[in-house]
N, C-alpha and C positions, 0 to 999 in steps of 0.2 A: 499514564495518559491523562491529559487534562480535559475537563469538560468545558465546552465553550457554548454560551447561550447568547444568541443575538436578539436584539429588540430594537424597536424604533421605526420599523418599516410601516408602509401604509400607502394610501392613495394621496397623491399631491398633484396640484395643477402645474402645468409648465411654467417655469420661472420660479417655482417655490423652492423651499428648503426642507431638508430632513437631517436629523442627526441619528445615526445608528450607534448602538452600544453593543459591546461584546464583553460579557462578564465571564471570567475564567474561574474555575473551581480551585485553582492553585496560583502560586506566584508566577506572574508573567515575566518577572525580571530574570528568571532562569532560562528563558527562551532566547535564541539568537535573534528572532524577529517575530513580529506579529503582523498579520496582514488581512486585507479584505480582497475577496474575489467576487465575481458576479457571473451569472449565467442567464442570458436572455433566452426567450423561447426560440427553439430551433438553432441555437448557436452554442459554440463551445464555451466552457468556463474560461474566464480570463482574469488576470491579475488587475486589480484596481489600484491598490496602494499597499506599501509595506513600511514598517518602522522598525529599526533595529533596536537592540538593547541599549545602544549608545545614543539613540535618538535620531539617527539618520533616516531620511525618508526617500522613497522613490514612488513615482506615480506613472500610470499608463498615460500615454500622450493625450488620449481622448478626454482625460479628466484634470489635466494640469491646470492650475489656476481656478478650478471649479470645486474640487474636493480637497479636504484636509484631513489627514490621519493624525491622531494623537493618542497618547497613552497616559494612564494614571497608575503607576506601579503600586501605590498605597492601596488603591481600590481594586487592583487586578482587573482593570477594565481598559479596553481600547475603544476609541471612538472614530467615526467617520462622519465628518460634517460635509454635507452635500448641498451646494448652492446652485442657483440658476438651472434647476433640473429640466431635462428635456425628455421627450417621449422615448428617445433611444437609450435613456438610462434605466428604463424599465427592465427589471431582472430580479432574480433571487440573489441576495448578497450573503456571502459566507465569510465567516471569520476563521482565521487560521493561526496556528502557533507552530513555529518552526524550531525544532531542536537540531542537533548535529546529525541525527539519524532518522528523523521522521517529521511528518507534518500532521497535526491534528486539525480536524474540521468541526465547525459547528453545523447545525442543521439548516441554517439559513433563515433569512427574513425577506419577505417579498416587498419590493418597492415598485409601485405602479405610478407612472407619470402620465396623466391624461386629463383632458378637460371634460 
């Protein structure tokens, strides 16, 4: 089981940007995919973005063109660049690591978009 530690969350004004980081305790290249999920208050957890070991990406429709997921295998870190943030992007953001048999989760980092 890999340990995932998210960072980079915080309070940002609408229209601002944040970059989230997810540091893994082991090699992320061994996982089929790395991802970001989020859970807003009173809502279900939802997929935000994923990146496969081969570098393919997919995004939730709500963040396409706004968020970018990337990975640095040498640093065992996954990033989520979030631009043009809106109040509805307020949520706890979780990092995930998918193997063929399981998904590991980080503890999350809170992003609050508010003026």
